[in-house]
N, C-alpha and C positions, 0 to 999 in steps of 0.2 A: 504494500500500500504506500503510495506516494505521500510523504509527510507534508508536502506543500498543497495537497488536495484538500478541498473543503470537508470531505467526509472524515478524513483522518483528524483534522483540526476540531471538528464538531465532536467527534468521539472523545478526543483528549480533553476537551473543555467540559464534557457532559458530567464528569464526576464532581465538578465545582458546584453543581446544583444541590448537592447534599451537604456541603460543608457548613452551612448556616441553618440547616433545616430543624435542628433540635428545638429552637425557640418557637416554632410555629404553633405548637399546641399549648403554650403557656396560658392562654386565655381559658383553658378548660379547668383550671384549678377550682373555681367555685362549684362547678358541676360535679367534679370528682369528690369534693368534700361532702356534698349532699348524699352521694351514694356510699361513702365510706365514713359514716359518722363516728366510728370508733377511733379514727385516726385524727391527730391534731393537725392544725393548719400548717405547722412547721413540717410535719411528716409529708403532707401532700405537696408542699412546695419543694421538698427534697426530691420528689419525683422529677422535677424540672431541672434542678441544679445539679443533680448527680451525673447528668450527662457531661457536664463540663469537666468533672473529675475523671470520667472515663476517657474523654478526649485528651486531656492533659497527660494522663498516664500512658496511653497508647501512642501518642505522638512521640514520647520518649523511647518507646519500644520499637516503633516502626523502622527506625534507622538500622537497628540490629536485625530485624526480620528481613529487610530487603537484601541484606548480605547473604541470608540463608536461602531465600526462595526467589529473589529477584523483584524488580519493580512491578511488573505487570501482575504477577500472582499476588503480591501484597495488596494492590489496589482491588483486584477482583475479590479477594478474601474479605477485605474491609467493607466493600460495598455490600457483599452478600450478608455479612453479619449485621450491618446496619438495617438492611431491608427486612430481614427475618425478625430481628429484635424490635424493630420499629413498629411492626403490625401486631405483635403479641398482645398489647393492651386491648386490642379489639375483642379478645376472647376471654378475658379474665377480670375479676375484681379482687383477686388475691394480692394483698399489698406487697408481700415478699416477691412475688413473681413480677409485679409491676416495677418494683424497684430494681430488680435484677435486669429486666429487659431494658429499662432506661439507661442503666449503666452500660450494658452491652451495646446499645445503640451508639452511645458516646465512644465506646471502645472501637467499634467498627469505623466510625468517622475519623477517629484519631489515627487509625492505621494508614488511611490514604490522604489525610488532610494536607500534610506537607508535600506529598507527591503530586497533588493537584497543581502545585506551583512549580516544584522542582523539575517535573517532567518537561514543562515548557522550556525551561532553561537548558535541559539536556538535549532536546531536539532542535532548538532554534537559537539564533544569535541576533544581536543588533536590533534593527528596527522591527523585524518580524517578531522577535521575542517580546519587545516592549508592547507591540500591538496585541499580542495574544495574552500577555499578563493583564492588560486592560480589559480584554474580552472575558478573561477568567473572572475578574471582579464583577463585570457586568452580568455574567451568567449567574453568579451567586446572588446578586441583588435581585435579578428578575425572578429567580426561583423562590427566593424568600417571600417576595410579594405574592406570587402565585400560590404558594403553600398557605400563606396567611389567609388569602381570600377563600381557598378551598376549605380550610378549617372553619372559617366563619359560616360557610354554607352547610357543612356537614354537622355543625353543632345542633342544628334543628332536628337531627336524627339521634342525638345523644352523644356523650363524650367518647364512647367506645369507637364510634364511626370516624371521629376526627383522626385517629391514628392510622386510618386507611390511606392517608396521603403519602405515607412512606412506601406504599406499594409502588409508587411511581419510580422508585429507585431501581426497579427492574429494567427500566429503559437504559440508563447509563451502564448498568451491569452488562447488558447484552451488547450494546454497540461498542463499548470500550473493549470487551472481551473479543469481539469479532474483528475490529478494525484497527486497533492499536497494537503494534508489534512491541516486543520486549526489548528494552535497551538499558541494561544495567551496567554501569561503569565498573563495578567491583567484581564482575564475573571473571573467573580465570580463563585465559585463552585469548590469544591475539585475534582470533577469527571473530570474536564477539565484541571486542572492545579495544579501542586504541589506548585506553588508560587502565588496563587490567591490573597493572602492578601498583597503582596508586591507592592510597588509603584516604578516607575523609580527613580533612585537616581544618582545625579551627583557626580563624583569622580575626584580626582586629575589626574589620568591617562588620562581621557577624555580631561581635560583642557590642560594638558601639550602637548599631541599629537595633540590637536586641533591647538595650537599655532605653533607647528612644521609643520603641514600640510599647514597652511596658508602661512608660509614663503617658504616652499618647492614649492608650486604651484605658488607663485609670481615669483619665479626663473624659474620654468618649463615653464610657459607661456612666460616669458621674453626671454628665450632662443629660443623657437620655432619660435617666430615672428621675431627674429633677424637673423635667418640663411640665408635667401635670401639676405637681405641687407649686411650681412657680406661677403658672396661670391662675391657680386658685388663690394664692397669697396676694398676687398683684390685682386680683379682682376683675379680670377681663376675659376669663375663659374657664371652661369646665374640663374635667378629666377626659370626657368623650371628645371634646374639641382638640385637646392636646394630643390624643391618640391619632386623630384624623390628620392633624398637621404634621405630626412626627413621621407619618408615612411618606411625606413629601421627600424626606432625606433619602429614602430608599430609591425613589424614582430618579432623583438627581444623581445619586450614586451610580445608577445604571448608565445614565448619560455620560458620566465621567469615565466609566470603564470603556465605553464605546469610542470616545474621542481621545483617550489617554495617549495612545501612540503618537498621534499628530501633535498634541500639545507638548509632549516631552521633547519633540524635535525642536520646538521653539524655545522652551524654557531651559532645557538642558539640565545642568547641575543645580540650578536654582529651583527646580520643580518642587522638591520636598519642602524647602524653606518657605516658598511663596504659598504653597497649598496650606501649610501649617499656619502661616501668618493670616491668611484669609479666614481659616477656621477659627483662630483666636479672636479676630475682630468680630465675627458673627456671634460667638458665644457672649462676648461683652455687650454687643447690641441687644441680644436676647435678654440679658440680665437687666437691661434698662428699658426694655420695651413696655409700652402701656396699651398695646392693641394687638389683635390677632393678625392683622395684615402684615405689620412689621415683623412680628414673630415668625410668621410663615415664610416671609422672604429670607429672614436670617437663617432659619432651619434649612431652607432650600439651598442657599449658597453654601452653608456648612456642609451639607451632604455632597455637594459638588467638589468642594475643596478637600474634604476628607477622602473622597473617591479618587482624587488626583494624588494625594500624598502617599497613601498606603501602597498602591501598586508601584509607585516610584521607589519606595524603600525596598520592596522585593526585587525590583529591577536592578537597583544599585548593588545589593548583596550578590545577585546572580552575576553581575558584570565583574565583580572582584573575587569570584570563587571558581575554582576549577571544576571540571565535570564530575569528578568523583566525590566532591564535597557539596554539590548542589542540594541534596536532600538534607544534609546536616544544617546548611544555612537556613533552609525553609523551616526545619524543625525548631531551631533556636528562636526564630521570629514568632512562630506559632505558640511556643511555650511562653514567650514573653507576653503575647496577646492574651492568652488564657489566664495567666497569672495576674495581669493588669485588671482584667474584668473581675476576677475572683476577689482581689484585694481592694478594689475601688471603694466599696461601701465602708470598709474599715479605715481607709486613708482619709476619706472625707469626714467620717465620724471623729477621727482623731483631730483633724483640723478644726472642726466645729467646736469640739470640747476645749481646744487650746485657746480659741478666740472668744468663746462664750456666745457664739451666734450659730443657731441651728437652722436658720431660715434658708429656704431654697434660693433666694436672691443672693445671699452671701456666698453660698456654695457655688452658684453659677459664676459669680465674679472671680472667686478663687480659681475655679476651673479655667476661665478665660485667661487669667494671668499666668497660670502654669503652661498653657499652650503657647502663649505669647513668648514666654521664656524659651521654650523649645524652638520656636520659630527664629528668634534672634540668634541663638547659638548655631542653628543650622545654616542660616544665611551668612553669618560671619565665617563659619567653617568653609562654606562653598566659595565665598569670595577669595579665600586664601589658597584655594586649590588652583593648580595650573590647568587650563583647558587642554583637553587631549587634541593633539595635532594629527592631522591626516599624514600618512607616510608620503614622502616625496617620491614622485614618479621616477622610474628608472629608464633612462634613455639609452637606446642602443648606440654604441660607438661606430 
């Protein structure tokens, strides 16, 4: 199969549709609580958050597994586990089974999560790699929106049916298995790899951007969970309106993914810093907004900026990482992302306690200032870097 053909690329990108799918069923928590009255609210909410633990744990294990069975088999195994575990809640109300299935769903996603990005960097380089990394983010954003809409529709048939959305994972399982060839850099044998003797290596770029992503996602999650309280405290919107407006960021994130490759050619090494700066300004605008229209615009631009900065980080790490270490680089970034999301509530709780202000407006302003600090550091660093020069043409004598 030609890797430059649309079918190969679509098959490769298809696994991204499941990377953010865990959150699609979070709205079913109240319904599950009614059917499981013997379980506490914290226990029911654990059914949603335990997937993050499964993802985090198996992201760390995936790099080891790919060395044993290869990239393609790891992806197929992970997607298969996610699909099977994802639909199990359709058929049971046993809490232990529900908890185990949600953990295993996260485990399955964790196995292929880093490969959804690193495989692009293994197969492609330069502009084509950047364009496909953008499309990968667009595919994830579009799938998240579709899954959320489907869950909203299926809720009318009961919470069990909402978990049926994960059956759609059969589609990427089939097309990836059929149309994507295996290319595992660590496989022994010159016939299968040009870098067979190399081992994954950690580098400064991975570590630096890993720290960046951790802080960025601490702020991202902190911002998203404070939108509804902010609207209510400011007195110009309800939680339902906040939920509706928040969905705008997913739409603009999709747009960002589609146009990412073209914008990166224009902004170059300043892409991450400018995207982060725009996001910081929008969070600060949101913290000062007094009406839904301005808040909607701020959230829309934030989604666009965030959708530019994140794939640019993956692209930057890929560009500074050899083929054998691509999965390691993606793994470090994804671990940083999940740790940032997991620790975000505790970080903002600590800040609120330190300053004696627990309001959503204060948290949003602190959030914006943290992102602004990231943007300044990134822009200064980028300005100090020497631009890459094209190699001089060789003229025949």
